[in-house]
LOPA-83512 format. One record per atom (N, C-alpha, C, CB): residue in one letter; x, y negated, z negated. Coordinates in steps of 0.02 Angstrom, whole numbers, plus 50000, padded with zeros to 5 digits. Glycine has a CB too. Example, Ala and Ser with C-alpha at 12.3 -4.5 7.8 and 13.67 -1.06 7.14 Angstrom:
<recs>
A506605028449610;A506155022549610;A506605016549610;A505655022449548;S506425011249646;S506845005349643;S506454999849606;S507045003049714;
</recs>
This chain:
<recs>
M496605009448504;M496635006348570;M496155000348575;M496465011548624;N496364994948596;N495954988748601;N495504989048663;N496424982248604;I494984992648657;I494494993448713;I494164987148731;I493974998548697;K494064982948683;K493694976448698;K494114971448739;K493484973048631;Y494744971348722;Y495154967048761;Y495254969748835;Y495834966348724;I495274976648840;I495304979848905;I494664977348947;I495324987848896;L494104978348913;L493514976448950;L493474969248967;L492924978248913;S493734965348921;S493744957548939;S494164956148999;S494034952948879;I494764959049001;I495154958149065;I494824960849131;I495824961549056;Q494514967049116;Q494164970549168;Q493594965949195;Q493874977249140;G493224962049151;G492704957949172;G492994951749215;G492304955549108;K493584949249198;K493874944049236;K494084946549303;K494444941049200;I494304952449304;I494564955249374;I493914956249418;I495004963049365;L493384958249387;L492764959049429;L492524952049454;L492164962449387;I492594947349420;I492414940449445;I492874938049501;I492434935149388;I493514939849495;I493974938449551;I493764941849614;I494674940749534;I493604948849606;I493364952549668;I492754948749695;I493174960349651;A492254946949652;A491654944249677;A491784937749716;A491174942949620;L492274934049690;L492444926849724;L492754928149795;L493014922349675;F493164933549798;F493384935349865;F492854937449906;F493874940349864;M492354941149885;M491794943049921;M491394937049952;M491374947149877;V491364931449914;V491014925749938;V491294923150003;V491034920449888;T491934924150019;T492194922250080;T491894925450142;T492874923450078;I491534930750130;I491194934350187;I490614929850219;I490894941450161;F490324925650180;F489754921950200;F489884917250256;F489504918350144;P490464913650260;P490564909550319;P490614913550383;P491174905350311;W490874919650380;W490924923750439;W490224926150461;W491384929750426;I489774927550408;I489094929450423;I488754923850463;I488694930950359;V488834917250443;V488574911850480;V488864911050545;V488624905950444;H489594911350549;H489934910550613;H489714915150666;H490644911350604;F489664921550644;F489434926750694;F488684928250699;F489774933050679;K488294923950660;K487564925050661;K487344931750641;K487314923850727;E487634934850592;E487494941650573;E487104940650505;E488184946350567;Y486524937150513;Y486124935150448;Y485804941350416;Y485524929750466;Q485794947150452;Q485474953350418;Q485964955150359;Q485384960050474;L486554952450360;L487004953950306;L486934949350242;L487684953450332;L486574944450250;L486564939850192;L486344942950125;L486114934050207;I485844946550126;I485524949650063;I486014954950040;I484774952850077;P486224959650081;P486694965050055;P487304962150025;P486894969850111;V487634956950061;V488204953850032;V488114949549973;V488504950250079;M487504946849966;M487384943149906;M487284947549845;M486794938749914;V486964953349856;V486954958349800;V487644960749783;V486524964249819;S488064961849836;S488724964449825;S489144959549784;S489044965949892;V488984953149793;V489384948149756;V489054947349683;V489394940949798;L488434947549674;L488124946449610;L488244951449563;L487444945649615;V488264958549588;V488324963949536;V489004963249498;V488264971249570;P489584963149536;P490204962249497;P490264955749462;P490784962949540;M489964950049490;M490024943949455;M489664944149385;M489744938349499;L489014946649388;L488614946849328;L488924952049279;L487864948749346;T489184957649304;T489484962649266;T490094959949230;T489644968349309;G490464955949267;G491054952649236;G490874948349181;G491424948649285;F490404944049194;F490174939149139;F489944942849079;F489594934349162;V489574947949090;V489284952149032;V489874954848992;V488814958449058;L490354957749028;L490924960548990;L491304955448951;L491404964049036;I491434949348979;I491764944248950;I491414941748887;I491844939048998;L490724940548891;L490344938148838;L490304943548780;L489654936348864;A490224949648804;A490194955048748;A490864956148711;A489974962048779;T491364953648742;T492034955248708;T492434948848690;T492484959748756;R492044942948684;R492394936448671;R492734936148609;R491934930948673;K492534940248559;K492884940648493;K493414946248486;K492354941648438;S493604948348542;S494124954048541;S494754951148525;S494184957848609;G495234955248494;G495894953448478;G496324953448539;G496164957948426;K496894950748535;K497364950748594;K497934955648583;K497664943648606;E497884960648540;E498384966248535;E498354970348597;E498264970748473;F498964971348628;F498984974848688;F499614978848690;F498924970148747;Y499544985348691;Y500154989648690;Y500174993748752;Y500174994248626;L500614998848754;L500735002948810;L500125006848835;L501265007648795;R499725009448792;R499175014048810;R498675009348842;R498855018148747;E498565003448812;E498044998748848;E498284997148915;E497924991848808;T498914996148925;T499144994248993;T499014999449041;T499844992648995;Y499195005949028;Y499065011349078;Y498305011749094;Y499325018249049;L497925011649037;L497155012049046;L496895006649092;L496775011248976;L497075000249075;L496794994949108;L496974994649184;L496994988849074;V497604995849199;V497824995649267;V497495001049309;V498564996349269;S497375006849275;S497055012749311;S496325011649326;S497125019149270;L495995008349269;L495295007149274;L495185001849324;L495005005249209;A495644996549328;A495534990749372;A495534993549445;A496114985049360;W495964998249463;W495955000249530;W495425005149546;W496585002949548;I495175008649501;I494575012849514;I493935008349521;I494475018049454;T493885003849474;T493324998949474;T493294994949536;T493374994349416;M493874993149557;M493934988949621;M493704992349680;M494644986849634;G493844998649684;G493655003249737;G492915003849739;G493965009949728;I492595004849681;I491855006149675;I491474999949694;I491655008249603;F491654993949666;F491274988149685;F491454985749754;F491374982749637;G492034986749779;G492194984849843;G491894988949898;G492874984849848;A491614994549877;A491214998949926;A490524995849942;A491085006349895;M490304991649897;M489614989649903;M489404986049968;M489454985349846;P489864981649995;P489644978450062;P489574983050114;P490104973450085;Y490024988450113;Y489914993650164;Y489254997350161;Y490454998450161;Y489144999250099;Y488545003950091;Y487865000050093;Y488595007850021;L487844994650057;L487154990850059;L486994987350127;L487144985150003;S487544986350163;S487394983350233;S487244988650283;S488014979150261;G487314994950264;G487135000550311;G487695002150358;G486514998850353;S488244998350355;S488824998650397;S489135005850392;S489354992950376;I489115008250333;I489375015450316;I488805018750276;I490095015250270;Q488505023850304;Q487875027050276;Q487995030650208;Q487585032250328;S488575033550202;S488635037950144;S489045034450091;S488955044650163;P488795035150026;P489185032049969;P489935034449963;P488815033649903;V490015040949979;V490685043549971;V491115040850025;V490685051049972;D490855040350083;D491235037150143;D491435029750123;D490745037050213;S490925026150098;S491035019350080;S491555018350023;S490375016350060;L491525022949976;L492045023049923;L492755024349952;L491865028549869;F492765029649992;F493405030950029;F493705025550071;F493315036250072;E493275021650110;E493535016250145;E493765010850108;E493095014150186;S493355009650052;S493545004050003;S494245005249964;S492965003249949;I494285011549938;I494935012949905;I495525013249956;I494895019749867;S495375015350016;S495855015450066;S496105008850084;S495595018650122;G495625003850082;G495834996850095;G496204993950040;G495254992550109;F495954993949979;F496304991149919;F496994993849902;F495884992149860;T497085000649918;T497765003749909;T498205002349968;T497715011549901;T497974999150015;T498324998150082;T498555004550115;T498924993750072;T498095009450106;T498265016150137;T498025015450215;T497865022650096;G497465013250233;G497275012450303;G496975018850332;G497885010350345;S496855024050293;S496525029850318;S495775028250324;S496665036050272;S495415030350374;S494765027750388;S494335033350407;S494775022350441;I493685032950389;I493195038450406;I492795035150474;I492645040150334;L492935029350494;L492535026650547;L492775029550616;L492575018850545;T492285031350657;T492405034050721;T492395028650771;T491905039250738;D492035023050761;D491935017650803;D492035011050764;D491245018050835;V492645008550759;V492735002550713;V492394996550745;V493515000850701;E492404996050806;E492124989850840;E491334989650836;E492344989850918;A491014994950812;A490274995250802;A490094991450741;A490025002450796;L490544990750692;L490334987150631;L490264980050638;L490784988250579;P489834976450599;P489824969150606;P490454965950585;P489284966250567;R490634960550623;R491324957550611;R491444954550543;R491454952050661;S490884952950512;S490904950550442;S491184956150394;S490184948350419;I490924962250408;I491144967850369;I491814970050386;I490694973450375;L492054968950449;L492744970450469;L493224965550436;L492824970250548;Y492954959350426;Y493414954650389;Y493514957050315;Y493104947050389;W492924959250283;W492974961650215;W493494967550211;W492264963950190;R493394971750258;R493864978050265;R494604975550269;R493684982650335;S494764970750306;S495454968350311;S495624964650248;S495574963750373;L495174960950222;L495294956950159;L495474961650100;L494654952650139;T495174967550098;T495374972750041;T496104974450046;T494944979650046;H496324974750105;H497044976050111;H497494969950080;H497214977150190;W497294964050096;W497674958350070;W497664957549997;W497444952350099;M497064959249970;M496984958549895;M497464964049865;M496174959649869;G497364970049890;G497724975349855;G498474976149874;G497364981649867;G498724972249927;G499444973149949;G499874970449891;G499604969150020;M499794964849867;M500184962349810;M499954965349747;M500144954849804;G499334967549739;G499054970249680;G498614965349644;G499584972549635;I498044968249626;I497484964749593;I497734962349520;I496824969649587;I498154966349490;I498394964549423;I498884958149435;I498794971049386;V499264958849485;V499724953049495;V499354947149507;V500214954049550;L498784947549549;L498344941649558;L498044939249495;L497794943149606;A497834943549453;A497504941949390;A498014937849350;A497284948549351;I498604940749349;I499144937249305;I499314930249330;I499824941449303;A499234929149396;A499394922449427;A498824917349406;A499454922949509;V498174919949404;V497654915449393;V497394915049320;V497114917149439;L497614920249280;L497384920249211;L497984918349168;L497084927349191;P498024912249145;P498584910649099;P498624913049032;P498624904449093;N498094916749008;N498004919148939;N498214925748926;N497344918848919;L498474929448983;L498714935948975;L499354936748928;L498844938449043;N499764931948932;N500344931148886;N500784937648891;N500084929948810;I500924940348833;I501434946148830;I501134952248872;I501574948448750;A500454952748872;A500164958248905;A500274957948982;A499444958648887;G500434952249007;G500504951049075;G501104954749103;G500554943849086;Y501664954649067;Y502334958149090;Y502204965249090;Y502974956549043;R501884967649037;R501744975149035;R501304977249100;R501314977148964;L500764973249114;L500354975049166;L500734974149235;L499734970849163;F501114969449238;F501504968149301;F501984974049314;F501914961349297;S502304976649260;S502784982349263;S502414989249281;S503164982949191;A501804989649257;A501404995849270;A501154996049340;A500804996349224;E501004990349372;E500714990549438;E501234989849494;E500194985049444;V501744985649483;V502214984149531;V502844988649529;V502394977149524;S503014992449580;S503644996949577;S504234992549563;S503765000949645;G504634994749523;G505254990749505;G505864993849530;G505324990049430;G506394993949487;G507034996749510;G507584991549513;G506954999749578;D507434985249519;D507914980049526;D507934976049457;D507724975349588;P508474976749420;P508504973049356;P508524965749363;P509094975049316;E508654963049421;E508704955749427;E507964953149436;E509204953449491;K507694949249394;K507064946449398;K507054939549430;K506784946249333;I506504937649459;I506464930849486;I506444925949429;I505834929949531;K506024927149381;K505944922849321;K505734927649263;K505384916949332;P505874925349206;P505754929749147;P505044930449128;P506124927249087;R504624925949147;R503904926349133;R503504929749190;R503624919249121;A503034934349168;A502684937749218;A502234932949263;A502274942949184;K501934927949228;K501544923349273;K501944919749324;K501204918349234;E502574917649305;E502984914449356;E503204919149409;E503574911349326;I503344925349395;I503454930249446;I502844931149493;I503624936749413;A502284931849463;A501654933049504;A501554926849549;A500984934249457;D501644920949521;D501504914849561;D501944914649621;D501604908449520;R502564916249610;R503054915549664;R502934921649716;R503824915449632;L502774927149694;L502624932849741;L502024931049784;L502484939449701;W501514928049753;W500944926149793;W501044920549840;W500404924449751;I501484915849820;I501654910449868;I502014913049928;I502084905249836;I502484917649917;I502844921249972;I502374924950018;I503364926149944;Y501964928649985;Y501434932950016;Y501014928750060;Y500994936549963;F500734923350031;F500234918950069;F500644915850125;F499894913050021;T501264913650121;T501684910050170;T501774914850231;T502394907950138;L501964921050219;L502104926050271;L501484927250311;L502354932650240;T500884927750275;T500214928650304;T500074922750350;T499654929150247;A500164916750326;A499974911050365;A500384909750428;A499994905150322;V501034911450417;V501504911050481;V501294916050531;V502284912450463;L501114922050505;L500924927350555;L500294925550591;L500824934150521;V499824922850553;V499164920750586;V499364915550647;V498634916850528;V499784910750632;V499964905950686;V500284908850744;V500394900750661;L500784913550728;L501134917350782;L500624921350828;L501664922350747;L500194924950794;L499754929150834;L499274925150875;L499374933850790;M499074919250850;M498624914850892;M499024912150947;M498314908850852;I499654910650943;I500084908451001;I500134913951048;I500794906150979;A500154919951031;A500244925851070;A499544927951106;A500524931751022;G499064923951087;G498434925351127;G497834928051088;G498584930451181;L497894929451024;L497334932350987;L496914926450960;L497594937050928;D496274927550946;D495794922650922;D495954922150846;D495004924850938;F495704917350810;F495824916650740;F495564922750698;F495494910150717;F495034925350716;F494734930950680;F495244936850682;F494024932950713;D495424938350740;D495864944550748;D496544943550721;D495934946450822;S496764937150726;S497424934950702;S497414935550624;S497594927250726;L496924933350590;L496824933650522;L496794940550495;L496244930050505;C496334944250525;C496244951250504;C496864955650505;C495724954350546;H497204955050567;H497794958750575;H498454956050537;H497914958950646;S498364949950519;S498924947250472;S498824950150400;S498904939050469;F498154949950378;F498044953050314;F498314960150308;F497314953050299;A498194964150364;A498364970950365;A499134971850375;A497974974350420;T499464967750407;T500184968650423;T500574966450360;T500414964250488;V500464961050331;V500844958650272;V500714962750210;V500684951450258;A500114965650206;A499954970150155;A500174977150169;A499244969850142;T500454978450229;T500614985450256;T500044990050243;T501264988350223;G499464987850269;G498854991650266;G498654995950325;G498344987150253;G498564992050384;G498464995950446;G497764995950469;G498695003050436;F497224992850437;F496624992750461;F496614988050525;F496154990650406;S496314989550580;S496264985250637;S495494983950649;S496614988450702;T495384978750689;T494734977150711;T494584980450777;T494634969850716;K495074983950800;K494994987450867;K495054994750866;K495494984950915;N494724998250905;N494765005950903;N495435008350925;N494225009350949;A495755004450973;A496425006350994;A496995003150949;A496525004151069;S496775000650895;S497314997050847;S497724991850883;S497845002350815;I498364991750873;I498744986350904;I498904987750979;I499404985250864;G498754993951004;G498784995651064;G498274992051114;G498715002251063;E497844988351082;E497334984251118;E497644977951144;E496744982451072;F498204975951113;F498454969651127;F499114969451171;F498574966351063;P499324963751195;P499924964051241;P500544964751201;P499974957651286;A501074965951241;A501754968051206;A502014963251164;A502304969551254;M501874956651171;M502154951451130;M501874951951056;M501994944351163;V501234953851053;V500894954950988;V501254961150954;V500074956450998;H501394965950991;H501724972050960;H502414969750928;H501854978051017;Y502824965950961;Y503424963950935;Y503404959350876;Y503774961150985;I502884954850876;I502784950550813;I502574954250760;I502294945350821;I502084959050763;I501814963150712;I502414967450685;I501214967650739;M502804970050731;M503354974550715;M503864970950662;M503734976650784;L504004964650682;L504444960650643;L504164959750569;L504544953750678;F503494957550567;F503224956550504;F503074962450464;F502664953050510;M502974968450497;M502934974650455;M503624975850421;M502714981050501;L504184974650462;L504814975750440;L504964971250380;L505294974750496;L504804964850383;L504894959850332;L504474961750269;L504694952750360;S503894964350276;S503414965650218;S503634972250186;S502624966050243;G504014975950222;G504294981950185;G504964980650147;G504414987750237;I505194974750144;I505764972750101;I505524970150037;I506214967450134;N505944971349985;N505794969149917;N505654961649922;N506394970749865;F505104959649892;F504884952249896;F505354947949858;F504154951049869;T505714950749808;T506224947149772;T506784944649819;T506534951649718;L506964948249872;L507454946149916;L507154940449962;L507714952049956;H506524940549975;H506224934550009;H506344928149973;H505474935450018;Y506244929049903;Y506324923549860;Y507074921249855;Y506054925349792;F507494925949857;F508174923849856;F508364920649923;F508634929849840;A508064922849975;A508214919250043;A507954912450046;A507914923150103;L507414910950012;L507164904350012;L507614899449966;L506444904449988;R507914902949919;R508374899049877;R509064899149901;R508374901549808;G509194902049958;G509834901649987;G510374906249958;G510054894749982;R510174911349917;R510604915949885;R510724921949927;R510334917949820;F511044920749987;F511174926250035;F511674931250012;F511404923550099;E512084929249968;E512554933949943;E512214939649906;E513034930649899;R511684937849870;R511294943149835;R510964947949882;R510754939949791;I510744945049939;I510404949149990;I510904953650027;I510044944750041;S511484951250041;S512004954750079;S512294961250040;S512584949550095;R512194961049975;R512444966249934;R511914971349914;R512744963249876;D511314970149938;D510764974549914;D510794981149948;D510094971449925;S510934986449909;S511014993149932;S510364996049969;S511194997349874;E509764994549939;E509154996649966;E509014993950036;E508614994749920;L509134987150043;L508994983850106;L509464986650161;L509064976250098;K510084988050147;K510534990850197;K510244997850218;K511294991550167;A510105002050174;A509855008150185;A509185008250228;A509765011150121;Y508745003650206;Y508095002850235;Y508175000850310;Y507674997550195;L508604996050321;L508674994050394;L509054998950431;L509004987250403;M509495003050401;M509865007950432;M509395013850457;M510395010350385;I508955015950407;I508425021050427;I508065018950480;I507965022650376;A507745013050484;A507345009950533;A507715010550602;A507195002650513;F508355007950600;F508725007050663;F508905014350690;F509395002450652;V509205018850652;V509365025450675;V508735029350697;V509735029250619;A508215029650659;A507615033050680;A507335030050743;A507105032850627;G507375023550747;G507095019950808;G507495021950869;G507115012050799;I508155021650868;I508555023550923;I508465030750941;I509265022150908;F508395035050892;F508365041950913;F507745043950946;F508465046250857;V507165040850919;V506505041850954;V506465038451022;V505935039250911;T506775033251025;T506835029451095;T507195033851145;T507245022351088;L507745037451123;L508085041551170;L507635048051192;L508785043851138;V507305050151141;V506865055951152;V506275054151206;V506545058251080;L506005048451192;L505465046151238;L505725044151308;L505085040151207;F506285040951309;F506545039151376;F506825044851419;F507085034151368;L507175048951386;L507445055051418;L506885059451439;L507915058951372;G506325059751404;G505755063651420;G505265060351466;G505435065451360;N505525055551499;N505075051551547;N504405049451521;N504945055551608;Y504415047151455;Y503785045051420;Y503555038651453;Y503895044051342;S504045033751463;S503895027551500;S504585024351518;S503435022551456;G504575018551542;G505245014651556;G505555013051486;G505105007451600;L506195010551494;L506575008851435;L506255004551389;L507175005951452;E505974998851416;E505684994051369;E505044997151335;E505504987451407;G504645000751368;G504055004151336;G504275009051282;G503625007851389;S504815013051300;S505055018251249;S505325014751189;S505625023051278;I505705008851199;I506005005351140;I505425002851098;I506484999251161;R504934999651128;R504364996051096;R503975001151054;R503884992751151;D503745006851090;D503305011351054;D503685015250999;D502985016051103;A504335016451016;A504725020650964;A504845016550903;A505425023250993;F505085010450910;F505225006050850;F504615003850817;F505635000050870;F504035002850858;F503395000650821;F503195006750777;F502764998550874;Q503185012750805;Q502895018250763;Q503355019850702;Q502795024950808;V504045019750717;V504545020750662;V504405015850605;V505285019750688;I504385009350623;I504275004350569;I503605004350537;I504384997650595;S503105006250578;S502435006250551;S502355012350500;S501915006850611;I502655017950509;I502625023850464;I503145022750405;I502785030650505;L503705020250419;L504195018850366;L503935013850314;L504845016250397;T503625008450337;T503335003750289;T502635005550270;T503344996750317;A502355011050289;A501685014050269;A501155008950292;A501635015650188;T501275006250347;T500755001050372;T500175005450407;T501104995350429;G500405009550453;G499985014050488;G499635011350549;G499515016450444;F499845005750575;F499645003350643;F499925007850696;F499884996050657;S499595008050750;S499835012250811;S499805008250873;S499415018750821;T500255009750916;T500205007650986;T500255013851032;T500755002351003;A500315019451004;A500375025951044;A500205031350994;A501135027051076;D499965037051027;D499825043450987;D500455047350982;D499255047951020;Y500825046750927;Y501465050250920;Y501405057750923;Y501795048250854;L500805060250909;L500735067650911;L500745070150979;L500115069950878;K500715065951031;K500795068051101;K501515067951126;K500395063851144;W501965065251080;W502645065451101;W503005072051088;W502995060151067;D503615072951110;D503955079351099;D504025081051026;D504635079251130;T503975087151009;T503915089250943;T504525085750893;T503955097550944;I505095085250920;I505665082550883;I505465075250866;I506365083050926;A505195071350912;A505075064550897;A504485063450843;A504925060850963;W503965067550845;W503435066250793;W503685069550727;W502695069350815;F504115074550735;F504385076750669;F504815071950633;F504765082750678;V505135067250670;V505495061950637;V505005057350602;V505915058250687;I504445056450634;I503905051950607;I503645055650540;I503265050750666;L503625062350546;L503395065750483;L503905065250428;L503245073150495;L504545064850442;L505055064050386;L505055057350358;L505755065550409;L504895052950404;L504825045350381;L504255044550329;L504655040350447;M503705048650329;M503215048350284;M503455049750218;M502715052450301;L504015053250207;L504235054650144;L504805049750118;L504455061650144;V504895044550165;V505435039950138;V505115034050101;V505895037250197;G504675030150142;G504355024450111;G504755017650122;G504265025850035;A504475012750101;A504775006050104;A505185004250047;A504275001050111;S505354998050038;S505724996249979;S505344994849912;S506084990549995;V505654995749855;V505254994049793;V505164986249794;V505654996549722;G504634984049760;G504414977249757;G504154974549823;G504964973049734;S504024979149869;S503694977049930;S502944978749933;S504034980149987;T502534977749983;T501904980249988;T501824986950022;T501534975550021;G502414989850039;G502404996550067;G502415002050016;G502964997550111;G502215008050040;G502085013649997;G502615018950000;G501425016550013;G502505024649987;G502985030149990;G503395031349925;G503465028850045;I503865035749933;I504365036849876;I504825030749862;I504815043049893;K504965027049917;K505335020849915;K506085022549928;K505235017049846;V506385018049961;V507065019549988;V507595019749932;V507275014250040;I507495015249878;I508025014849827;I508075021849792;I507855008949773;R507535025349781;R507515031649751;R507925036749793;R506785033849743;H507855036449855;H508255041049899;H509055039349891;H508005040049979;V509155032449891;V509865030149885;V510135033049818;V509925022049886;V509795032249763;V510035034749696;V510105042349700;V509525032849636;L509585045949729;L509635053049729;L510205055249769;L509025056149753;F510355052249828;F510955053649869;F511575053049830;F510995049049929;K511635047449796;K512215045849760;K512305051349698;K512155038249734;M511765053449665;M511815058449616;M512055065249648;M511125059049580;I511805067049706;I512015073349737;I512755072849754;I511575074949802;R512995067249784;R513685066449797;R514115066849736;R513795060149831;R513915063749682;R514255064049621;R514325071149590;R513905059749575;S513755074749602;S513785082049579;S514325085949613;S513115085549592;F514325085249679;F514825088549722;F515555086449702;F514685086649798;L515685079649687;L516315077849665;L516515080449598;L516365071149666;Q516025081149554;Q516185084149487;Q516275091649493;Q515625082449433;I516025094949543;I516225102149548;I516945102749565;I515805105749601;M517175098249606;M517905098749622;M518365095449569;M518055095549691;H518115090749536;H518505087649485;H518065087149418;H518745080549510;P518085092549381;P517635092949325;P517735088049270;P517675099449298;Q518285085749264;Q518485080149211;Q518285073549230;Q519245079749200;M518045072549291;M517905065649320;M517275062749290;M517835065849398;V517365056449268;V516725052949247;V516605047349298;V516755050049171;R515995048049329;R515835042949382;R515135040449374;R515915045949452;K515075033949373;K514455030949361;K514085029549433;K514585024249319;I513435030449430;I513095028649491;I512975020949499;I512415032249493;R513245018349554;R513245010949564;R512735009149617;R513965008249586;V512355004249606;V511855001449652;V511884993849648;V511145004049636;N511964989749700;N511964982949697;N512464979849650;N511334981049681;S513104982749653;S513624980549609;S513534981149533;S513754973849625;G513024985749519;G512884987249449;G512814994749442;G512244983649424;T512784997249381;T512715004349370;T511975005949354;T513185006749312;V511765012549373;V511125014749359;V511135018349289;V510875019349416;D510755016849246;D510725020149181;D510555027349197;D510185016849130;E510845032049156;E510735039149167;E509965041349156;E511205043149119;N509685037949107;N508975039649098;N508565037249155;N508715036649034;H508705031649185;H508385028949239;H508435033749301;H508675022149252;A509075035849310;A509205040749363;A508865046949359;A509875042149366;E508795049449298;E508415056149281;E507655054849301;E508495058249195;M507395048849281;M506695047049294;M506555046949372;M506545039949262;I507025044449409;I506985044049481;I506935051349505;I507615040349512;V507355055849486;V507325062749507;V506675066149491;V507875066649477;M506445064649427;M505855067049405;M505235064249444;M505825065749335;F505255058049466;F504745055449506;F504675058549570;F504825048749515;I505305059849609;I505305062849671;I505075069849669;I505945062449700;L505215073849611;L504995080749604;L504265080849595;L505335084249545;C504015076049551;C503275076049541;C502875074449605;C503085070949486;Y503155069549641;Y502895067149702;Y502795073349752;Y503375061549732;L503355077449762;L503355082749806;L502895088649778;L504075084749818;L502905089549713;L502475094449683;L501725093049697;L502615094849608;I501515086349687;I500855084349701;I500665085249771;I500755077649682;V501155083849818;V501005085049893;V500865092449904;V501625082849940;V501215096849874;V501175104749884;V500495106549856;V501795109149843;I500345104549793;I499715106649760;I499145103549798;I499695104549684;S499155097349819;S498615094549852;S498465097349924;S498725087549854;T499005099249956;T498955102850020;T498575108950014;T499615104450048;F498685113249958;F498355119249948;F497615117349936;F498665123349889;F497475111849900;F496795110149883;F496425108449946;F496765104349833;M496755104749996;M496425103450058;M496355109250103;M496765098250092;L496815113850099;L496745120350134;L496135124450110;L497385124550125;A495975123750041;A495405127250015;A494765124350042;A495405127149941;G494795117850063;G494195114650089;G494085116050163;G494235107250078;G494495120450192;G494385122650260;G494775119250312;G493695122050276;L495275114550293;L495635111550347;L496255115850365;L495845104350327;N496515114950425;N497095118850445;N497715115950408;N497195118750524;V498295119850415;V498905117250381;V499145110750395;V499425121250395;Q499235109350463;Q499435102250479;Q498975096550453;Q499475101550555;T498355097550462;T497895092550442;T497895091550368;T497225094250466;S497925097450333;S498005097050250;S498595093450231;S498065104350214;L499145095450263;L499785092150243;L499815084650263;L500395095850275;G499555083650322;G499525076550348;G499075072050308;G499285076550421;S498485075050281;S497995070450242;S498345068850179;S497265073950227;V498725073050146;V499015072150080;V499615067250093;V499255079450047;L500045068250135;L500635063550148;L500365056650167;L501115066250207;A499865056050210;A499595049550228;A499255045650174;A499125050350281;T498955049150122;T498565045450070;T499015044350014;T497935049150047;I499445048849993;I499885047649931;I500415042349949;I500265054749907;G500605042150012;G501115037250035;G500805031050058;G501535039950089;G500145030550060;G499865024150085;G499945022750159;G500175018650049;I499975027950201;I500155027350271;I499615026550309;I500515032650296;G499065030250304;G498455029850348;G498435035850392;G498445023450392;P498745035550454;P498675041050499;P499185046750471;P498835038650578;G499045053050495;G499455058350471;G499685062250528;G499095062650423;I499605069650523;I499745074150576;I499125078750580;I500415078150564;G499175083050629;G498605087750639;G498035083950673;G498355090850569;D497425084450642;D496855081150670;D496755074150643;D496245085250659;L497255071750606;L497245064850576;L497785060050604;L497355065250500;G497945061550662;G498475057350695;G498155049850709;G498735061150768;P498515046150749;P498255039450765;P497595039550804;P498775035650804;A497505045050842;A496855045950877;A496315048550838;A496935050150933;G496425051250777;G495935054650740;G495685050250678;G496245061350716;N495265053350637;N495015049750577;N494825054850525;N494405045150593;Y494635052150465;Y494475057050407;Y493775058450400;Y494715054550341;S493345056850451;S492645058450447;S492445066150443;S492315055350505;Q492975070450467;Q492865077450468;Q492945080850402;Q493295080450516;I493335077450355;I493455080450288;I492845080550246;I494005076850251;P492735086050212;P492195086450163;P492145081250110;P492225092550133;D491585079550085;D491575074750033;D492005075749969;D490915074050014;A492045081949951;A492525083749894;A493225081949913;A492485091349876;G493425083249975;G494085081549998;G494175073650000;G494205084550069;K493675070750019;K493735063150025;K493795059949953;K493095060050064;I493435062749904;I493495059949840;I494185061449807;I492925062449797;Y494455067949821;Y495105069849794;Y495625065049829;Y495265077649808;L495585063949895;L496065059949928;L496045052449908;L495965060749999;S495415050349887;S495385043949858;S495765043049793;S494705042149849;F495685048449752;F496145048849689;F496875048849705;F496015055349649;I497065052549758;I497745052749776;I498015045849804;I497815058249827;M497605042149834;M497735035449858;M497915031049800;M497145032649896;I497525031149750;I497685026849690;I498295029849648;I497045026349642;L498315036349647;L498905039149618;L499555036549650;L498865046449623;G499585036849718;G500175034649752;G500265027249744;G500145036449824;R499755023449744;R499815016049742;R500065014049670;R499085012449758;L499895018049619;L500145016249554;L500805020349534;L499575017549502;E501125023049586;E501735026349573;E501655032549528;E502205021549543;I501115035749532;I501015042649499;I500925042249424;I501615047349514;F501445040149386;F501465040949315;F500935036749279;F502135039149289;T500835030649302;T500365025649270;T499635028949263;T500315018749317;L499465032549315;L498775036049315;L498845043049281;L498485036949391;L499325046849299;L499375053749272;L499405054049196;L499975057149300;V499715048649166;V499795048849098;V499085049049060;V500215042949079;L498595046349094;L497915046549064;L497645053849054;L497425042649110;F497905058349091;F497675064949085;F498035069949042;F497645067249145;T498525066648999;T498885069848950;T498525069648880;T499555066748948;P498515075048844;P498195074148776;P498555068848728;P498195081148739;A499185068748738;A499545064148693;A499345056848701;A500275064748704;F499115055048760;F498915048048773;F498345046348730;F498745046848846;W497895051048715;W497245049348677;W497315050548604;W496635053648702;R497905053248579;R497925054048510;R498075047248473;R498445059348494;R497805046448415;R497925040748376;R498655040148358;R497505040748315;
</recs>
């Protein structure tokens, strides 16, 4: 294994993280939070110097890069990012516990949005900016960012890209990983910039517009307000609802839209299923709320669709506490936690396309029971799904559900009740943020023991890397020569 080259790229990633941290300083000056100057300066210097040391120490490393190096580097990058990203929280005293700081950092970078903070507005605004920025950095992926700005990754870039970004669509934007990364980041940046402008037109100041745009386009969910999006007027709810929906779509389709290839978009099976799930669930929850005299028709529509889209895309913003709704309404929300957004989006979860393929496999099995001699291929987007790929999708879903079950037992052993245990696992592995039980939109993760927070931090990275990339490191075969 080429450890030196792994450390070399790791060093470059640390420098990228440090450069993003530098953007905290203008906010420190703007808000006159000068007590943060030294803590943030140390937070910048440590990853910066560590990165330079790693690069200098490995400057004579070879460029051989194979599958094992790919999995190890991607996993280490996310762990390291979480550790160094926790420094501004802890050194500034904004979060007193190192475990809590780590949890908040990993939750930010993985765009989970789960928080241990009981009073978000008590934090310095410069730290709230960093908290939102971690979403934006992690939304598209730190490896994708590294590929975009580091031209010397070459062949390793595509392997890294595939290990970090969920795929499933054989049609690529461009054959080179760097070109894919460049275009993804351009689309990502454009969506963010447009949302900032729209939120400012809707009445938010630049700071809140920027922070909430970071969290929306990255489908993260960290807000600068204790009441989340419920703090803002209805127009803001509708704008953020639209951009959550857009961010949950495969970014390849955004690229095709810009190129005018609407025929490619119109035949996308996952997009159709994704929009149908959002529409049907939104209508159902609207009817439950309206018939239950929750509020008027407009309020029921807005809160229902906002929460449905927020959970489906794994954003985790809230305008209402869905646990106060009728049981059938919040049970729909619970089911949506197991669906997820589209592949190639910033959203989390199992992903819609996997459910589409699974449904088609089940349907084919029933048809083959009635017609044993029938040979039927699974078709998605006018193409066929390879049988090995289909089996991998089934295995992924089974592994995902098995991890949910095992992790729920682990959290139960930590003293949490059943709903809270299940909610904490579904919310973290799916990158959702709020869960059920004591961890709904009105709750937080501060009550969970430190061991549980560390385990959930691992689960967040596991879910962000689509399980296999990280789990393979724990197999003996991975470390054999």
